[in-house]
FIZALO-938219 format. One record per residue (C-alpha): residue in three letters; x, y, z. Coordinates in Angstrom, 1 decimal, padded with zeros to 4 digits. Example, Ala and Ser with C-alpha at 12.3 -4.5 7.8 and 13.67 -1.06 7.14 Angstrom:
% residues 2
type = ALA | xx = 012.3 | yy = -004.5 | zz = 007.8 .
type = SER | xx = 013.7 | yy = -001.1 | zz = 007.1 .
This chain:
% residues 209
type = MET | xx = -024.4 | yy = -060.6 | zz = -057.3 .
type = GLU | xx = -027.0 | yy = -062.4 | zz = -055.2 .
type = LYS | xx = -029.7 | yy = -061.3 | zz = -052.9 .
type = GLY | xx = -028.7 | yy = -059.4 | zz = -049.7 .
type = VAL | xx = -029.0 | yy = -056.2 | zz = -047.7 .
type = ILE | xx = -028.0 | yy = -052.9 | zz = -049.3 .
type = LEU | xx = -026.8 | yy = -050.2 | zz = -047.0 .
type = MET | xx = -028.6 | yy = -047.1 | zz = -048.3 .
type = SER | xx = -028.6 | yy = -043.4 | zz = -047.6 .
type = GLY | xx = -030.5 | yy = -041.7 | zz = -050.4 .
type = GLY | xx = -027.2 | yy = -040.8 | zz = -052.0 .
type = LEU | xx = -025.9 | yy = -041.2 | zz = -055.5 .
type = ASP | xx = -023.8 | yy = -044.4 | zz = -055.0 .
type = SER | xx = -026.3 | yy = -046.5 | zz = -053.0 .
type = THR | xx = -029.1 | yy = -045.4 | zz = -055.3 .
type = THR | xx = -027.1 | yy = -046.5 | zz = -058.4 .
type = LEU | xx = -026.4 | yy = -049.9 | zz = -056.7 .
type = ALA | xx = -030.1 | yy = -050.4 | zz = -055.9 .
type = TYR | xx = -031.1 | yy = -049.7 | zz = -059.5 .
type = TYR | xx = -028.5 | yy = -052.3 | zz = -060.7 .
type = PHE | xx = -030.2 | yy = -054.8 | zz = -058.5 .
type = ILE | xx = -033.6 | yy = -053.8 | zz = -059.7 .
type = LYS | xx = -032.6 | yy = -054.0 | zz = -063.4 .
type = ASN | xx = -031.2 | yy = -057.4 | zz = -062.9 .
type = GLU | xx = -034.2 | yy = -058.6 | zz = -060.7 .
type = ILE | xx = -032.0 | yy = -059.4 | zz = -057.7 .
type = GLU | xx = -033.8 | yy = -059.4 | zz = -054.4 .
type = PHE | xx = -032.6 | yy = -056.9 | zz = -051.8 .
type = ILE | xx = -033.5 | yy = -055.2 | zz = -048.5 .
type = PRO | xx = -032.8 | yy = -051.5 | zz = -048.5 .
type = LEU | xx = -031.4 | yy = -050.7 | zz = -045.0 .
type = ILE | xx = -030.8 | yy = -047.2 | zz = -043.7 .
type = ILE | xx = -029.2 | yy = -046.5 | zz = -040.4 .
type = ASN | xx = -029.7 | yy = -043.5 | zz = -038.2 .
type = TYR | xx = -026.5 | yy = -043.0 | zz = -036.3 .
type = GLY | xx = -027.3 | yy = -039.4 | zz = -035.3 .
type = GLN | xx = -026.3 | yy = -037.7 | zz = -038.6 .
type = HIS | xx = -028.0 | yy = -034.3 | zz = -038.7 .
type = CYS | xx = -029.3 | yy = -035.1 | zz = -042.3 .
type = PHE | xx = -031.0 | yy = -038.4 | zz = -041.4 .
type = GLU | xx = -034.5 | yy = -037.2 | zz = -042.1 .
type = THR | xx = -033.4 | yy = -035.8 | zz = -045.5 .
type = GLU | xx = -031.6 | yy = -039.0 | zz = -046.3 .
type = LEU | xx = -034.7 | yy = -041.1 | zz = -045.5 .
type = ASN | xx = -037.0 | yy = -038.8 | zz = -047.5 .
type = ARG | xx = -034.7 | yy = -038.9 | zz = -050.5 .
type = LEU | xx = -034.5 | yy = -042.7 | zz = -050.2 .
type = LYS | xx = -038.2 | yy = -042.9 | zz = -050.4 .
type = GLN | xx = -038.2 | yy = -040.6 | zz = -053.4 .
type = VAL | xx = -035.5 | yy = -042.4 | zz = -055.4 .
type = LEU | xx = -036.8 | yy = -046.0 | zz = -054.9 .
type = PRO | xx = -039.6 | yy = -047.3 | zz = -057.1 .
type = VAL | xx = -042.9 | yy = -047.3 | zz = -055.1 .
type = GLU | xx = -043.0 | yy = -051.0 | zz = -054.7 .
type = TYR | xx = -039.7 | yy = -050.9 | zz = -052.7 .
type = ILE | xx = -040.6 | yy = -048.2 | zz = -050.3 .
type = GLY | xx = -042.5 | yy = -050.6 | zz = -048.0 .
type = LYS | xx = -039.4 | yy = -052.8 | zz = -047.9 .
type = ILE | xx = -037.2 | yy = -050.1 | zz = -046.4 .
type = GLU | xx = -035.8 | yy = -051.1 | zz = -043.0 .
type = ILE | xx = -034.6 | yy = -048.5 | zz = -040.5 .
type = ILE | xx = -032.3 | yy = -049.1 | zz = -037.6 .
type = ASP | xx = -031.9 | yy = -046.3 | zz = -035.0 .
type = VAL | xx = -028.6 | yy = -046.2 | zz = -033.0 .
type = SER | xx = -028.6 | yy = -042.4 | zz = -032.9 .
type = ASP | xx = -027.5 | yy = -042.2 | zz = -029.3 .
type = ILE | xx = -024.1 | yy = -043.7 | zz = -030.1 .
type = TYR | xx = -022.7 | yy = -040.4 | zz = -031.2 .
type = LYS | xx = -024.8 | yy = -038.1 | zz = -029.0 .
type = TYR | xx = -021.7 | yy = -036.6 | zz = -027.4 .
type = SER | xx = -019.8 | yy = -036.1 | zz = -030.7 .
type = THR | xx = -018.7 | yy = -032.7 | zz = -031.7 .
type = SER | xx = -018.5 | yy = -033.7 | zz = -035.4 .
type = LYS | xx = -020.3 | yy = -031.3 | zz = -037.7 .
type = PHE | xx = -021.8 | yy = -034.3 | zz = -039.4 .
type = ILE | xx = -023.7 | yy = -034.9 | zz = -036.2 .
type = LYS | xx = -024.3 | yy = -031.4 | zz = -035.0 .
type = ALA | xx = -025.1 | yy = -029.2 | zz = -038.0 .
type = PRO | xx = -022.8 | yy = -026.2 | zz = -038.4 .
type = ASP | xx = -024.0 | yy = -022.7 | zz = -039.1 .
type = LEU | xx = -022.6 | yy = -022.5 | zz = -042.7 .
type = TRP | xx = -023.1 | yy = -018.7 | zz = -042.8 .
type = ASN | xx = -020.7 | yy = -018.1 | zz = -039.9 .
type = GLU | xx = -018.6 | yy = -021.3 | zz = -039.4 .
type = GLU | xx = -015.7 | yy = -022.5 | zz = -041.4 .
type = VAL | xx = -015.9 | yy = -026.3 | zz = -041.9 .
type = ASN | xx = -013.1 | yy = -028.6 | zz = -043.1 .
type = ALA | xx = -013.0 | yy = -032.3 | zz = -043.7 .
type = ASP | xx = -011.5 | yy = -033.0 | zz = -040.2 .
type = ASP | xx = -014.6 | yy = -031.3 | zz = -038.6 .
type = LEU | xx = -016.8 | yy = -033.9 | zz = -040.3 .
type = TYR | xx = -014.9 | yy = -037.0 | zz = -039.0 .
type = ILE | xx = -017.0 | yy = -039.6 | zz = -037.1 .
type = PRO | xx = -014.9 | yy = -042.3 | zz = -035.3 .
type = TYR | xx = -015.5 | yy = -045.9 | zz = -036.5 .
type = ARG | xx = -018.5 | yy = -044.9 | zz = -038.6 .
type = ASN | xx = -017.9 | yy = -047.4 | zz = -041.3 .
type = VAL | xx = -017.2 | yy = -050.2 | zz = -038.8 .
type = LEU | xx = -020.5 | yy = -049.4 | zz = -037.2 .
type = LEU | xx = -022.5 | yy = -049.3 | zz = -040.4 .
type = LEU | xx = -021.0 | yy = -052.5 | zz = -041.8 .
type = THR | xx = -021.2 | yy = -054.5 | zz = -038.6 .
type = ILE | xx = -024.9 | yy = -053.4 | zz = -038.0 .
type = GLY | xx = -025.6 | yy = -054.4 | zz = -041.6 .
type = ALA | xx = -023.9 | yy = -057.8 | zz = -041.1 .
type = SER | xx = -025.8 | yy = -058.4 | zz = -037.9 .
type = PHE | xx = -029.1 | yy = -057.5 | zz = -039.5 .
type = ALA | xx = -028.5 | yy = -059.6 | zz = -042.6 .
type = ARG | xx = -027.6 | yy = -062.6 | zz = -040.4 .
type = THR | xx = -030.9 | yy = -062.1 | zz = -038.5 .
type = MET | xx = -032.8 | yy = -062.0 | zz = -041.8 .
type = GLY | xx = -031.2 | yy = -065.3 | zz = -042.9 .
type = MET | xx = -029.0 | yy = -063.5 | zz = -045.5 .
type = ASP | xx = -025.3 | yy = -063.8 | zz = -045.9 .
type = LYS | xx = -024.4 | yy = -060.8 | zz = -048.0 .
type = VAL | xx = -024.2 | yy = -057.1 | zz = -047.2 .
type = TYR | xx = -023.7 | yy = -054.6 | zz = -050.1 .
type = SER | xx = -022.1 | yy = -051.2 | zz = -049.6 .
type = ALA | xx = -021.8 | yy = -048.7 | zz = -052.4 .
type = PHE | xx = -018.5 | yy = -047.3 | zz = -050.9 .
type = ILE | xx = -016.1 | yy = -046.0 | zz = -053.5 .
type = ASN | xx = -012.5 | yy = -044.9 | zz = -053.1 .
type = SER | xx = -012.6 | yy = -041.1 | zz = -052.7 .
type = ASN | xx = -009.7 | yy = -038.8 | zz = -053.0 .
type = HIS | xx = -011.4 | yy = -036.6 | zz = -050.4 .
type = ALA | xx = -012.2 | yy = -039.3 | zz = -047.7 .
type = LYS | xx = -010.3 | yy = -038.7 | zz = -044.5 .
type = GLU | xx = -011.7 | yy = -041.5 | zz = -042.3 .
type = ILE | xx = -009.2 | yy = -044.1 | zz = -041.0 .
type = ASP | xx = -011.7 | yy = -046.9 | zz = -041.7 .
type = CYS | xx = -011.9 | yy = -046.1 | zz = -045.4 .
type = SER | xx = -008.7 | yy = -047.8 | zz = -046.4 .
type = SER | xx = -008.5 | yy = -051.0 | zz = -048.5 .
type = ASN | xx = -006.6 | yy = -052.8 | zz = -045.7 .
type = PHE | xx = -009.4 | yy = -052.0 | zz = -043.3 .
type = PHE | xx = -012.2 | yy = -053.3 | zz = -045.6 .
type = ASP | xx = -010.2 | yy = -056.4 | zz = -046.4 .
type = SER | xx = -009.6 | yy = -057.2 | zz = -042.7 .
type = LEU | xx = -013.2 | yy = -056.5 | zz = -041.7 .
type = ASP | xx = -014.5 | yy = -058.7 | zz = -044.5 .
type = VAL | xx = -012.3 | yy = -061.6 | zz = -043.5 .
type = LEU | xx = -013.4 | yy = -061.2 | zz = -039.8 .
type = LEU | xx = -017.1 | yy = -061.1 | zz = -040.5 .
type = GLU | xx = -017.1 | yy = -064.0 | zz = -043.0 .
type = GLU | xx = -014.9 | yy = -066.2 | zz = -040.7 .
type = TYR | xx = -016.9 | yy = -065.6 | zz = -037.5 .
type = GLY | xx = -020.4 | yy = -064.9 | zz = -038.8 .
type = ALA | xx = -020.6 | yy = -066.2 | zz = -042.4 .
type = VAL | xx = -021.6 | yy = -062.8 | zz = -043.7 .
type = LYS | xx = -019.8 | yy = -061.4 | zz = -046.8 .
type = ILE | xx = -019.3 | yy = -057.7 | zz = -047.2 .
type = LEU | xx = -019.4 | yy = -056.8 | zz = -050.9 .
type = MET | xx = -018.5 | yy = -053.4 | zz = -052.4 .
type = PRO | xx = -019.1 | yy = -053.5 | zz = -056.1 .
type = PHE | xx = -018.0 | yy = -049.9 | zz = -056.7 .
type = ARG | xx = -014.9 | yy = -050.0 | zz = -054.5 .
type = ASN | xx = -012.6 | yy = -049.4 | zz = -057.4 .
type = PHE | xx = -014.9 | yy = -047.1 | zz = -059.3 .
type = SER | xx = -014.6 | yy = -043.3 | zz = -059.4 .
type = LYS | xx = -017.6 | yy = -041.2 | zz = -058.6 .
type = TYR | xx = -017.8 | yy = -040.3 | zz = -062.3 .
type = GLU | xx = -018.1 | yy = -044.0 | zz = -063.2 .
type = VAL | xx = -020.8 | yy = -044.6 | zz = -060.6 .
type = ALA | xx = -022.8 | yy = -041.6 | zz = -061.8 .
type = LYS | xx = -022.4 | yy = -042.7 | zz = -065.4 .
type = LEU | xx = -023.7 | yy = -046.1 | zz = -064.5 .
type = GLY | xx = -026.6 | yy = -044.5 | zz = -062.6 .
type = ILE | xx = -027.6 | yy = -042.6 | zz = -065.7 .
type = ASP | xx = -027.4 | yy = -045.8 | zz = -067.9 .
type = LEU | xx = -029.6 | yy = -047.5 | zz = -065.3 .
type = ASN | xx = -032.1 | yy = -044.6 | zz = -065.4 .
type = ALA | xx = -031.6 | yy = -044.1 | zz = -061.7 .
type = PRO | xx = -032.9 | yy = -040.7 | zz = -060.5 .
type = ILE | xx = -029.4 | yy = -039.5 | zz = -059.4 .
type = GLY | xx = -030.4 | yy = -035.9 | zz = -059.8 .
type = ILE | xx = -032.5 | yy = -036.0 | zz = -056.6 .
type = THR | xx = -030.1 | yy = -038.0 | zz = -054.5 .
type = PHE | xx = -028.6 | yy = -036.3 | zz = -051.4 .
type = SER | xx = -025.0 | yy = -036.8 | zz = -050.2 .
type = CYS | xx = -024.1 | yy = -033.7 | zz = -048.2 .
type = GLN | xx = -022.1 | yy = -034.0 | zz = -044.9 .
type = ALA | xx = -022.3 | yy = -030.4 | zz = -043.7 .
type = SER | xx = -025.9 | yy = -029.4 | zz = -044.3 .
type = PRO | xx = -028.9 | yy = -031.3 | zz = -043.1 .
type = ASN | xx = -031.2 | yy = -030.0 | zz = -045.9 .
type = ILE | xx = -029.5 | yy = -028.3 | zz = -048.8 .
type = PRO | xx = -026.2 | yy = -029.6 | zz = -050.4 .
type = CYS | xx = -023.4 | yy = -027.2 | zz = -049.3 .
type = GLY | xx = -021.3 | yy = -027.9 | zz = -052.4 .
type = ALA | xx = -018.1 | yy = -027.8 | zz = -050.4 .
type = CYS | xx = -017.9 | yy = -030.9 | zz = -048.2 .
type = PRO | xx = -016.0 | yy = -034.0 | zz = -049.5 .
type = ASN | xx = -019.2 | yy = -035.8 | zz = -050.6 .
type = CYS | xx = -020.5 | yy = -032.7 | zz = -052.5 .
type = VAL | xx = -017.2 | yy = -032.1 | zz = -054.2 .
type = ASP | xx = -017.0 | yy = -035.7 | zz = -055.5 .
type = ARG | xx = -020.6 | yy = -035.5 | zz = -056.7 .
type = LEU | xx = -020.2 | yy = -032.1 | zz = -058.4 .
type = ASP | xx = -017.0 | yy = -033.1 | zz = -060.1 .
type = ALA | xx = -018.5 | yy = -036.3 | zz = -061.5 .
type = LEU | xx = -021.7 | yy = -034.5 | zz = -062.8 .
type = LYS | xx = -019.6 | yy = -031.7 | zz = -064.4 .
type = GLN | xx = -017.5 | yy = -034.3 | zz = -066.2 .
type = ILE | xx = -020.6 | yy = -036.0 | zz = -067.5 .
type = GLU | xx = -022.1 | yy = -032.6 | zz = -068.6 .
type = LYS | xx = -018.9 | yy = -031.8 | zz = -070.5 .
type = GLU | xx = -019.1 | yy = -035.1 | zz = -072.4 .
type = ASN | xx = -022.7 | yy = -034.3 | zz = -073.5 .
type = ILE | xx = -022.0 | yy = -030.7 | zz = -074.7 .
């Protein structure tokens, strides 16, 4: 892998990817995007906690929060988890991955870089239309052909368990990462992101008993 922009969220996957770059002394810009997600401030705070101090000043923030201001998604408008039932469909945000990757590509091009790294993995719980392999293949070809920017997903064929295991091997502080979709502050433990994370950590815990 070569220098580029890493899309980050303070979550387990992107934190592990950043620590791979750090260990291998590969230059990168940590980019976090505020698209109106209710947990953005928590994500940003966790990102500042997980990155080594010398990288905190390198964090770039792009704010496009108005784009989903009329959305009813519970990933945008935080639900009352004591009184509301939330399922995966309630958390859907249209074209979110298209937005994140194209913003990342545009930013990278502006910075004179030609690679954008996303820590996306294939999740059994993901419901978004723009999470399919065909989608990512098509977008990658489009961006590279018309803008010379390559979208790279090193963990695309990894399981959450494999990413978590790698994070531990890299001494990444995955224990303080934040990945919840339903709660802006405290992991709910039931959304797709939380379920993937908990399953992976439980599997690692069993191996170490």
